[in-house]
C-alpha positions as a Markdown table, in Angstrom:
| # | Residue | x | y | z |
|---|---|---|---|---|
| 1 | Met | 0.0 | 0.0 | 0.0 |
| 2 | Thr | 2.0 | 3.0 | -1.2 |
| 3 | Arg | 1.9 | 5.8 | 1.3 |
| 4 | Ile | 2.0 | 9.4 | -0.1 |
| 5 | Val | 2.8 | 12.6 | 1.7 |
| 6 | Val | 2.3 | 16.0 | 0.1 |
| 7 | Ser | 3.8 | 18.9 | 2.0 |
| 8 | Gln | 4.7 | 22.5 | 1.3 |
| 9 | Pro | 8.6 | 22.8 | 1.7 |
| 10 | Met | 9.1 | 24.4 | 5.0 |
| 11 | Phe | 12.3 | 26.0 | 6.4 |
| 12 | Phe | 14.3 | 23.5 | 8.5 |
| 13 | Pro | 11.0 | 22.2 | 9.9 |
| 14 | Trp | 10.2 | 20.6 | 13.2 |
| 15 | Ser | 10.3 | 16.8 | 13.9 |
| 16 | Gly | 6.7 | 16.2 | 12.9 |
| 17 | Ile | 7.6 | 16.8 | 9.3 |
| 18 | Phe | 10.3 | 14.1 | 9.6 |
| 19 | Asp | 7.8 | 11.7 | 11.1 |
| 20 | Gln | 5.9 | 12.2 | 7.8 |
| 21 | Val | 9.1 | 11.6 | 5.9 |
| 22 | Arg | 9.7 | 8.4 | 7.9 |
| 23 | Leu | 6.1 | 7.1 | 7.1 |
| 24 | Ala | 6.1 | 8.0 | 3.5 |
| 25 | Asp | 7.0 | 5.8 | 0.6 |
| 26 | Ile | 6.8 | 8.9 | -1.7 |
| 27 | Phe | 7.2 | 12.4 | -0.2 |
| 28 | Val | 6.1 | 15.2 | -2.6 |
| 29 | His | 7.3 | 18.7 | -2.0 |
| 30 | Tyr | 4.2 | 20.8 | -2.8 |
| 31 | Asp | 5.9 | 23.7 | -4.4 |
| 32 | Asp | 3.5 | 24.7 | -7.2 |
| 33 | Val | 0.9 | 26.3 | -4.9 |
| 34 | Ala | 0.6 | 29.8 | -3.6 |
| 35 | Leu | 3.0 | 31.0 | -0.8 |
| 36 | Pro | 0.8 | 31.5 | 2.4 |
| 37 | Gln | 0.0 | 35.1 | 3.1 |
| 38 | Gly | 1.8 | 36.8 | 6.0 |
| 39 | Arg | 4.5 | 35.0 | 8.2 |
| 40 | Ser | 4.6 | 31.3 | 7.7 |
| 41 | Phe | 6.8 | 28.3 | 8.3 |
| 42 | Met | 7.9 | 28.5 | 4.6 |
| 43 | Ser | 10.6 | 31.0 | 5.6 |
| 44 | Arg | 11.0 | 30.8 | 9.3 |
| 45 | Val | 11.3 | 28.3 | 12.2 |
| 46 | Gln | 11.5 | 28.4 | 15.9 |
| 47 | Ile | 14.7 | 27.6 | 17.9 |
| 48 | Lys | 15.4 | 27.6 | 21.6 |
| 49 | Thr | 17.9 | 30.1 | 23.0 |
| 50 | His | 19.3 | 31.2 | 26.3 |
| 51 | Ala | 16.5 | 33.9 | 26.4 |
| 52 | Gly | 13.6 | 31.6 | 25.3 |
| 53 | Ser | 12.1 | 30.8 | 21.9 |
| 54 | Asp | 13.3 | 32.8 | 18.9 |
| 55 | Trp | 13.0 | 32.6 | 15.2 |
| 56 | Leu | 15.4 | 31.9 | 12.3 |
| 57 | Thr | 14.0 | 33.7 | 9.3 |
| 58 | Ala | 15.2 | 33.5 | 5.7 |
| 59 | Pro | 14.2 | 36.9 | 4.1 |
| 60 | Ile | 12.3 | 36.5 | 0.9 |
| 61 | Met | 11.0 | 38.5 | -2.0 |
| 62 | Arg | 7.1 | 38.4 | -2.4 |
| 63 | Asp | 6.7 | 39.1 | -6.1 |
| 64 | Ala | 6.1 | 35.4 | -7.1 |
| 65 | Lys | 2.7 | 33.8 | -7.1 |
| 66 | Leu | 3.9 | 30.2 | -6.4 |
| 67 | Ile | 6.2 | 28.8 | -3.7 |
| 68 | Ala | 8.6 | 27.4 | -6.5 |
| 69 | Gly | 9.3 | 30.9 | -7.8 |
| 70 | Val | 9.8 | 32.7 | -4.4 |
| 71 | Ala | 13.3 | 34.3 | -4.4 |
| 72 | Leu | 15.5 | 34.7 | -1.3 |
| 73 | Asp | 16.6 | 38.2 | -0.5 |
| 74 | Asn | 20.4 | 37.5 | -0.7 |
| 75 | Ser | 21.2 | 41.2 | -0.4 |
| 76 | Gln | 21.1 | 40.5 | 3.3 |
| 77 | Arg | 23.8 | 38.5 | 5.1 |
| 78 | Trp | 21.3 | 36.2 | 6.8 |
| 79 | Arg | 23.1 | 33.0 | 6.3 |
| 80 | Ala | 26.1 | 34.3 | 8.3 |
| 81 | Lys | 23.7 | 35.6 | 11.0 |
| 82 | His | 22.0 | 32.2 | 11.2 |
| 83 | Ile | 25.2 | 30.3 | 11.5 |
| 84 | Asn | 26.5 | 32.6 | 14.3 |
| 85 | Thr | 23.2 | 32.3 | 16.2 |
| 86 | Leu | 23.2 | 28.5 | 15.9 |
| 87 | Arg | 26.8 | 28.3 | 17.0 |
| 88 | His | 26.1 | 30.4 | 20.1 |
| 89 | Val | 22.8 | 28.7 | 21.0 |
| 90 | Tyr | 24.1 | 25.2 | 20.6 |
| 91 | Ala | 27.7 | 25.7 | 21.9 |
| 92 | Glu | 27.0 | 23.3 | 24.8 |
| 93 | Ala | 25.1 | 20.7 | 22.8 |
| 94 | Pro | 26.9 | 17.4 | 22.5 |
| 95 | Phe | 26.4 | 17.1 | 18.7 |
| 96 | Ala | 26.5 | 20.7 | 17.7 |
| 97 | Lys | 29.6 | 20.3 | 15.5 |
| 98 | Asp | 27.8 | 17.7 | 13.3 |
| 99 | Met | 24.6 | 19.8 | 13.1 |
| 100 | Met | 26.5 | 22.9 | 12.1 |
| 101 | Ala | 28.4 | 21.0 | 9.4 |
| 102 | Leu | 25.0 | 20.1 | 7.9 |
| 103 | Val | 23.7 | 23.6 | 8.0 |
| 104 | Glu | 26.9 | 25.1 | 6.6 |
| 105 | Asp | 26.9 | 22.5 | 3.7 |
| 106 | Ile | 23.3 | 23.4 | 2.9 |
| 107 | Tyr | 24.0 | 27.1 | 3.0 |
| 108 | Ser | 27.2 | 26.8 | 0.9 |
| 109 | Ala | 25.1 | 26.1 | -2.1 |
| 110 | Asn | 23.9 | 29.8 | -2.1 |
| 111 | His | 20.4 | 28.9 | -3.4 |
| 112 | Thr | 18.5 | 31.8 | -5.0 |
| 113 | Leu | 15.0 | 30.3 | -4.5 |
| 114 | Leu | 13.3 | 29.5 | -1.2 |
| 115 | Ala | 11.9 | 26.2 | -2.3 |
| 116 | Asp | 15.3 | 25.0 | -3.5 |
| 117 | Leu | 16.8 | 25.8 | -0.1 |
| 118 | Asn | 14.0 | 24.3 | 1.9 |
| 119 | Ile | 14.0 | 21.1 | -0.2 |
| 120 | Ala | 17.8 | 20.8 | 0.2 |
| 121 | Ala | 17.4 | 21.2 | 3.9 |
| 122 | Ile | 14.6 | 18.7 | 4.3 |
| 123 | Glu | 16.3 | 16.1 | 2.1 |
| 124 | Gly | 19.7 | 16.8 | 3.8 |
| 125 | Val | 18.3 | 16.3 | 7.3 |
| 126 | Ala | 16.4 | 13.2 | 6.1 |
| 127 | Ala | 19.6 | 11.7 | 4.8 |
| 128 | Arg | 21.4 | 12.4 | 8.1 |
| 129 | Leu | 18.5 | 10.5 | 9.8 |
| 130 | Gly | 18.7 | 7.6 | 7.4 |
| 131 | Leu | 15.3 | 8.3 | 6.0 |
| 132 | Ala | 15.0 | 7.6 | 2.3 |
| 133 | Pro | 11.5 | 7.9 | 0.7 |
| 134 | Lys | 11.3 | 8.8 | -3.0 |
| 135 | Phe | 11.3 | 12.6 | -3.1 |
| 136 | Leu | 9.5 | 14.5 | -5.8 |
| 137 | Arg | 8.3 | 18.0 | -6.5 |
| 138 | Ser | 4.7 | 18.6 | -7.5 |
| 139 | Ser | 5.9 | 21.3 | -10.0 |
| 140 | Ser | 7.6 | 18.5 | -12.0 |
| 141 | Met | 4.2 | 16.6 | -12.3 |
| 142 | Asp | 2.2 | 19.2 | -14.2 |
| 143 | Val | -1.0 | 18.6 | -12.3 |
| 144 | Gly | -3.5 | 21.2 | -13.5 |
| 145 | Ser | -6.3 | 20.8 | -10.9 |
| 146 | Ser | -6.5 | 22.4 | -7.5 |
| 147 | Ser | -7.3 | 21.6 | -3.8 |
| 148 | Thr | -8.4 | 18.1 | -3.0 |
| 149 | Gln | -8.7 | 17.1 | -6.6 |
| 150 | Lys | -5.0 | 18.0 | -7.2 |
| 151 | Leu | -3.9 | 16.0 | -4.2 |
| 152 | Ile | -6.0 | 13.0 | -5.5 |
| 153 | Glu | -4.4 | 13.3 | -8.9 |
| 154 | Ile | -0.9 | 13.3 | -7.4 |
| 155 | Cys | -1.6 | 10.2 | -5.4 |
| 156 | Thr | -3.3 | 8.5 | -8.3 |
| 157 | Arg | -0.3 | 9.1 | -10.7 |
| 158 | Leu | 2.0 | 7.8 | -8.1 |
| 159 | Gly | 0.0 | 4.7 | -7.3 |
| 160 | Gly | -0.8 | 5.9 | -3.8 |
| 161 | Lys | -3.4 | 4.0 | -1.7 |
| 162 | Thr | -2.9 | 6.0 | 1.5 |
| 163 | Tyr | -2.6 | 9.7 | 1.8 |
| 164 | Ile | -0.9 | 10.9 | 5.0 |
| 165 | Thr | -1.4 | 14.5 | 6.2 |
| 166 | Gly | -0.9 | 16.9 | 9.0 |
| 167 | His | -3.7 | 18.4 | 11.1 |
| 168 | Gly | -4.2 | 21.6 | 9.1 |
| 169 | Ala | -5.8 | 19.6 | 6.3 |
| 170 | Arg | -8.8 | 19.0 | 8.5 |
| 171 | Asn | -10.4 | 22.2 | 7.5 |
| 172 | Tyr | -10.4 | 21.8 | 3.7 |
| 173 | Leu | -9.9 | 18.2 | 2.7 |
| 174 | Asp | -12.8 | 16.3 | 1.0 |
| 175 | His | -12.2 | 12.9 | 2.7 |
| 176 | Glu | -15.0 | 11.2 | 0.9 |
| 177 | Leu | -13.7 | 12.2 | -2.5 |
| 178 | Phe | -10.4 | 10.5 | -1.7 |
| 179 | Glu | -12.2 | 7.3 | -0.7 |
| 180 | Lys | -14.3 | 7.4 | -3.9 |
| 181 | Asn | -10.9 | 7.4 | -5.7 |
| 182 | Gly | -9.7 | 4.4 | -3.7 |
| 183 | Ile | -7.3 | 6.3 | -1.5 |
| 184 | Ala | -7.4 | 6.1 | 2.4 |
| 185 | Val | -6.8 | 9.3 | 4.3 |
| 186 | Glu | -4.8 | 9.2 | 7.5 |
| 187 | Tyr | -3.8 | 12.0 | 9.8 |
| 188 | Met | -0.7 | 12.2 | 11.9 |
| 189 | Ser | -1.0 | 11.4 | 15.6 |
| 190 | Tyr | 2.1 | 13.1 | 16.8 |
| 191 | Ala | 4.0 | 11.4 | 19.7 |
| 192 | Leu | 6.0 | 14.5 | 20.6 |
| 193 | Ala | 8.6 | 12.3 | 22.3 |
| 194 | Pro | 10.7 | 14.3 | 24.9 |
| 195 | Tyr | 14.5 | 14.3 | 24.7 |
| 196 | Pro | 17.3 | 16.1 | 26.5 |
| 197 | Gln | 17.2 | 19.8 | 25.5 |
| 198 | Leu | 19.1 | 22.9 | 26.3 |
| 199 | His | 17.5 | 26.2 | 27.6 |
| 200 | Gly | 14.6 | 25.4 | 29.8 |
| 201 | Pro | 11.5 | 23.2 | 29.7 |
| 202 | Phe | 11.1 | 20.9 | 26.9 |
| 203 | Thr | 9.2 | 21.9 | 23.7 |
| 204 | Pro | 8.8 | 19.7 | 20.6 |
| 205 | Tyr | 7.8 | 22.7 | 18.3 |
| 206 | Val | 11.3 | 23.7 | 17.3 |
| 207 | Ser | 13.5 | 23.0 | 14.2 |
| 208 | Met | 14.8 | 19.4 | 13.8 |
| 209 | Leu | 18.2 | 21.0 | 14.1 |
| 210 | Asp | 17.5 | 21.0 | 17.9 |
| 211 | Pro | 17.3 | 17.2 | 18.2 |
| 212 | Leu | 20.2 | 16.8 | 15.8 |
| 213 | Ala | 22.4 | 19.0 | 18.0 |
| 214 | Asn | 21.3 | 17.3 | 21.2 |
| 215 | Leu | 21.1 | 13.7 | 20.0 |
| 216 | Gly | 23.1 | 13.4 | 16.8 |
| 217 | Gly | 22.2 | 10.2 | 14.9 |
| 218 | Gly | 20.0 | 9.2 | 17.8 |
| 219 | Ala | 17.5 | 11.9 | 16.8 |
| 220 | Arg | 15.8 | 9.4 | 14.7 |
| 221 | Glu | 14.6 | 7.6 | 17.8 |
| 222 | Ile | 12.2 | 10.5 | 18.7 |
| 223 | Leu | 10.4 | 9.9 | 15.4 |
| 224 | Thr | 7.7 | 7.5 | 16.8 |
| 225 | Ser | 4.5 | 9.1 | 15.6 |
| 226 | Lys | 1.7 | 7.0 | 14.1 |
| 227 | Thr | -1.3 | 7.8 | 12.0 |
| 228 | Val | -5.1 | 7.5 | 12.5 |
| 229 | Ser | -8.0 | 7.3 | 10.0 |
| 230 | Trp | -9.6 | 10.5 | 9.1 |
| 231 | Arg | -12.9 | 9.4 | 10.7 |
| 232 | Glu | -11.1 | 8.8 | 14.0 |
| 233 | Phe | -9.3 | 12.1 | 13.8 |
| 234 | Thr | -12.3 | 14.2 | 12.8 |
| 235 | His | -14.5 | 12.5 | 15.4 |
| 236 | Asp | -12.1 | 13.6 | 18.2 |
């Protein structure tokens, strides 16, 4: 039963995205849809600091309609700022050196587009965790429909029998239409497994860079989330 995940490419996202990567046979970067309005996880992510939660933000230009065309504002020295911040914040983390090497390698490519950066980061972190689904971009599939129908067509083309999604889809997904097309819909049931963390009380809602810095290769062990059927999820 081929399991499909379709997710907008977020910026160094939290562990929940990598639980989805772990569960997917095929992970589709959903990059031919509109960039969300306002601040979003497409260009920023939370980290823990000595002074509490803070944001790493990649500055972007907002003159493109689709995520795939959004340019990074490389007139700013944001990469150097991020690296300095991460070095300072994780100076005492046991695997900080390995985490920083990964970030510096991704940043050294000097991507000009946000989607290219985010996809490189997601796939780079996944490789470090030993996760290896087939990765694709929706922009390479030339699917002309939209909303639920677009997702169904992506799944159908890829032979998907199970569509796995995060909680936000609850508000717009047509679950019955998936089923009419022979595709089961399952929602993430996040385990939010605690692990040793710097800087105060534990929070799972930070970049996956945090468990990488604190656990190294052992960060994969916190990825224990399962899925539930859409009926069970929406009933709750």
